[in-house]
N, C-alpha and C positions, 0 to 999 in steps of 0.2 A: 504494500500500500504506500502511495506517495504521501508526502506532506511534511510539515506543518508548522511549526509551533511558535507561539508567542514567546516561549522560553528559549527558543533556538538562538536568539541573539541578545545576550544579556546587556551588552553595552547599548545597543540601539534601543532596547526596551526601557532601560533605565532612563535614557535621555528623553524618550517619548513620554514616560510616566511623569518625569519632573516637569516637562513642558506642559503636559495636560493638567498637572496639579496647579501650576502657576496660573494658567489660563482660567481654571476653575475658581481659584481663590480670587483673582481679579474680578471675574464675573460676579462672584458672590458679594464682593465689596460694593459693586456698583448696582446690585439688584435692590429692589425695594420690597422686601418681604412684607407680608401682611402683618400689621401691627399686633394683631391678636387673632385668636381663633384658628380656623382651618387654613393650612397652607396648600396651595396648588402644587408647588414643587415638592414638598416633603410628604404630604398626605394623599393628594388626589392623583397626581401624575403616576406614582408607582402602581396604583390600582388600574388605571387605564393602560399602562405599559404592560402589566402582567396579563390582563384579561381581554383587552380590546384592540390594542394597536396592531396586533398580528393580522387582523382582517380589515383594519381601517387605517391605511397608510398609503402614501403615493403609489407604491407598487401593487397594492391590492385595495381598491376603494369599494369595500362592501357597502352596498346601498348608496354609492357615490358620496360616502361620508368619510372624511379624513380627520383622524383624531390626533395626529402628530403635529399639526399646525394649529396654533391656538385660535386664530380667527375663524378657521373652518370648523374647529371643535365647537365653537359657539353657534356658528351659522346653521349647521345641520347638513342633511344630504338630500336624496331624491324625494323625500316626503314633502320638502319645502316648508316644513315646520321648524321653527327655531329650536335647536337642540337644547340650548341653555339660554335662559332669560335671566340675567343677573338680578338677584334680589327676589326672584319669583320661581321657586322650585316647582310649584304646582302648575305653572304655565310652561315648564321646560319639558320638551318631548322626551329628552334622554331619561328623565326620572321615571316616566311611564314605561319605558323600555326595560329598565334594569330592576324595577320593583317587582318581586315575585308575587304571583297570584296563585293560590293553592299549590305553593311550592315550586312553581315554574315561572320563568321570565323569558321575554322575547330575546333579550341580550344578556350575557354573551350567548351567541347562537351555538347550539349543539353541545353545550357543556353546562355544568351546574351554575346556578345563579350566584351573583355576588352575595356575600354574607350581609346580614342585617346591619352590622357595624359599618361595612363598606358603603352600603346604600345610604345610611344615615350621615356618613361623612360627606358624601357627594351632595346630598341634600343641604346640609349645613353650609358647605362651601358656597353653593349657589345662593343660599339665603343671605350670606354675608357679602354678596356682591360679585362672586366668581372672578376674583382678581388673579392675574397671572404674575406670580413672584419668582418664576423660574429664571435662572441665569441664562444669558444669551448663548453660552456654550452648549446648552442642552437643546437648543432649537434645531430642528432638522434643516439641513442645507441642500441635500441632494435628492434627485429623483431621476426617472428615465428622461424627463424633459429638461432636467438641469443636472447632468452628470458631473462627477468630479473633474476638475482641471488639474493637471499635473505640472509642477515646476521641476520635478526630478523623478527619476524612475522609482517605483515603489519597491520596498523589500518584499520579496515573493516567498510566501510560506506554504503554498499549495499548488501542485500541478496534478492533473489527471486527464488521460486520454479517454474519450468515449469508447466503449467496447466495440462499436462498429467502425472505429478508426477515423471518423470524420473530423472530430473536434478535439481541442486541447483546452481544458479549463484552467485559467490562471488567476490566482488571487490578486486583488487590487485593493484600493482604499474605498470602502463603502460599496464595493462591487466585485463581481466575478466577471472576468473578461473571457469570452468564448472565442478562441482563435481556430482557424482552420489548422488541422493537425500538421500540415507541412510548413507552417509558419508563413503562409502566403498572405495573411491578413486577418483582420478582426471580423468576426461574424455577428457578435451580439455583446451587449453590456447588460448585466443583471444587477441593477442598482437597488440596494435595500437599506435597511436601517443600521445594520452593524458596520461600525467603522473599521473594525479588524476582522479579516476573514482568515480563519485558521485552517479550514478544510473545505474543499469543493469537490464532490465526488459524484460521477455519473452512476445512474442505476444500472443493473445488469443488462437491461434491454435498451439502454441509451436514451430513453424517453424523458428522464427526469434528472435533476441534480439536487443532491442534499448538501446544504451549506451550514457549517458551524462557525460561530464567531461571536461578536458582541462588541460592547464598549467597555474597556477595562475599568473595573471598579464600579460599574453602573448596571450592566445587564449582560446576560448571555442570550443567544438567539439561535434557533434552528430554523432554517428556511428550506422550503422545497419548491423548486421551479420546474415548469414544463418546458422542455427543450424546443418543441415545434413552434410555439408562438412566444417564447420568452416571458410567459406569465408566471406570477407568483401564485402557487397553489395554496400554500399556507405558510405562516410564520408563527413561531411560538417563542415568547419571551420566557427565559428560564434562569432563575438565580440572579446574582449580582456581579458576575464576572464572565469572561469569555468561555465558550465551549470549544471542545477539541475532538479530533478523531472520528468524524462521521464515517459510517460505513453501512452498507446495505446487506440484508440477509440474501442468500442466494436466490430466493424466489421473488425478491424485490418488494416484499410486504412489510418488512420492518427496517427501521433505521436505528443504529446504535450511536452513542456518543459518550464522551467523558467530561467530567466537570472538575474545576479546581477546588471543590469542596470534598474531594476524594471519592466521589460517587460515580457509578456507571449506570447508564440508562439505555432503554430501547423503547420505541413507540411504534404503534401501528400507523402506517402511512395513510390508510383509507380514512380513518376517523381522527387521527392525531392523538389517540389515547395511549398513555404510558402502559407498557406491558412488562417492563423490567426496571427494578430499582435495586441497586446493591451498593453497600458501603464497605466492602472488604479491604480496600486499599488504605494506606496511611500517607498518601501523597496525591498530588494532582494526577488525574487519569488522562493520559495524553493521546492514546490511540486504542482502537477497538477493531475486532474482526470476528465474524461468525464462523462456526464449523461448516463442513461441507454440506450437511443436511439442515443447518440452521438452528439446531436445538441447543447449541452451546455458544457462549460468547467468551472471547479471550480479550483481556485488557492489559495494558502496560502503563507503568506509572513512574513518577519520580521517586517512589519508595523502593526502587530496585527490584521490583517483582513483576512477574507475568502471572495473571490469575485466570482460572477457569471457572465459569459461572453457567449453571444450568438455566436455560431461558424459561421453560414452562414453570419451574418452581421458584425462579429468581434466587436460587441458593448458590453460595460459594462452594465449589467442589474441591479445588486443589490449587496449590502453587505449582505452576508448570516448571519454573526455574527453581534452583536450589534455594533452600531457606537458611543455609549455613552463612553466618556472618562473614562478610568479606568475599563471598563467592562471586558476587556481581559488584564491580567497582563503579558505582554511580547509577543514576536512574536510566530507565528505558524510555526511548522517545517514539519508537515506531514498531509496528508489528504487521505482518501480512501472512496470509495462509496460502499454501500451495494450491493451485487451481483444482486438483483432483484428490488430494490427500490431506488428512488432518495433521499437517506438519507446518510449523510456524517459523517464519523468518523474523528475527528481531534485531534491533540495533540501539545503541545508547552511548553512555559516557565513556566506556572503555574502548570504543572505536573498532570493535570486532563483531562483524555480522555473524549470527549463529542461527542454526536451525534446531528446533526442539520438537519432540513428539507432543501432541496435544494431550493425549491420555496416557496416564501411568499404567504400566502393566507389571510393575514390580514394587514390592513394599518399600516405602521410603526409609532410608537410613540417614542418620545425622552425618553430614559431610558429603553426601553423594550429590551428583548432578545428573541423575540417571536419564532424564528425558532428553539430554543433549545428544543430538545426532552428529553434527559436525560444526566446526568453525571455519570461517573463510579468511582470506588475507586481510590484515588489519588496515584501517584507514588512518590518516592523520587526524588527531583531535577527536571530536565527538560525532557520532553518527546521528543524524536527525531524520533520515528517511531511508526506507528499504522497500523493495518490491520484487516479486516474482514476475518473470515473463508470462505471457498468457498461456504458453504451452508447458510451463513449469521447468524448462530446461536450463534457464539462466536466472541469476539474481543480480540486482543492482543496489548499490548503497551510495549515499552522499554524506559528506562530513564537512566540518568547519574547524579550522585551527589557525589562530593568529591572523585572521583576515584572508586566509587562503582556503578555497574549497577544493574538495577532491571527490571524484566519482570513479567507482570501480565496478566492473562487471565480471562475474565469475560463473563457471559451470556449476549447476546445482548439484549434480551427483558426485563429482570428485573434488570440487572446491578449487579447481584450477583457475587462476586469474586469466581473463581474456583481454581486458583492456583497463587502462588507468589514465585519468587525465586530471591535471591540476587547473583550477580556474580562479580568477580574481574574485574575492568576496566569498564568505562562507556559503556552502550549499545547504539549503534547508528542505529541498524537495526534489525527488527524482521520480520518473515514471517511464515505464516501457510503453511504446506504441504496441498495439495488438499484434503487429507483424513480428515483433521480437527483434527487429533489426535496428531500431532507433530508440534512443533514450533521450528524454527531456530532463534538463537539470536547471535549477534556478535557486536564487537565495538573496543574499544581502546586496549583491551588485545590481539587482534589478533587471538583468538580462536573462532571457530564456535561451538556453543552448540546446540545439538538437545534435546529438552525438551518435556516431556509428558505433553500435555496441561491440562489434567484433574487433575494432581497431582503436577506438578512442578518438578518432578523427572528428573534429567539429564540422558538421555539415552546414550549419547555419546558426547565427546568433541574432536575436532581435529584442528590442525593448517593447513590451506588450502594450504600451500606452503612447499617446502622442504627448510629447513634452512641449509645454507652452514656451515660446520664445519671447524675448523682450519686445515691447512695442517699438516700432521703428523710430518714432519721434523721441523716445526716451533718451537715445544716445545723443541726439542733437542738442537736447537740453543740457 
């Protein structure tokens, strides 16, 4: 599996976080919070973000109602009734939609109603004048009609080829960039709410894309897009930090993902309902993958472990890797499953790609690492992404060390190294084209490199976005 991570580039992340914190603090200083009573920013916005904005945002305007823009939040949607009338909750159409009658409410659609406490908070906020005290930094800036503009190439945390070989999904800022797989040009831009994209992965039949990401320290989000018309099927706001490691079950019915609160999850794509929740890890869950028949989920974490979970029962079954202290030197960032066998390719802080059996067939003993099948040639630094080729004959891994990226391809069966290439900037994501002949790699440098798997020759390199150049008149001034 290709991808990912917000944690992949500590220095960049630290700078990003400090800048975000500084902007947030400045915005808070300039905001005019409600003098008393209910705050939109602190009390109401989190309710709407968790329960409503997934279906009412620029990318998916349910009922032509957008709740991420404050003016549109007040105005309402296709009913042409004012959703919120400041000072008059009984005349506000939104109140009638979210207030349960006989235990059921019209909104949120298809899920349980807001609690009485949440409805009362919204009512009280409207009664007090429905003021907007949210910092400017929280206001949405981008949509399909107003996509991000880049002054520099973005750090790329996720790459994935569609199984039919037509497209390459590349992570951007607030969007997933869908390129033609040969690097010949941009096919689509999927602009959503999440400023950070951690994973973008095509479904097994290439018809959908699952996206995990969010806004660091504010929200996590899972998006599911339809490839044919670039429409957002649904989006779910989850937790208060970015989500990681999206993956599809082999039948395309479930999506798994990991959270920085140490939990692993899976939901049903058809109705968006959660079918798996597990908290066996002691660190951020960074990647996930299903077994061949989809009844087990494997997860890797910063806690230096790979865990096996039974999907129907949601129970932790086993530590796939050794539990002996010091057996694994650092966390695991990536995991992928062999296309036809329950064997797992993983990579992490020690820089050594390894393949493990998914299921233990021998009693565990302290000090053993029995499930280990083989290790592959080490890479420089930390591995952030690993993947099997579609036919299972090759493996690829990407790493980062002191500003240099490395990509290595090896034979699956004997571990023989086929090619190795060093690249400027840490590599955070690698992906095999379905034909197995080409590997895509990208990371801190912001370029996508298409590499010949057998030789390591770079076929093509391209920046996946258009970089804005200085206005012509600016130089004259």
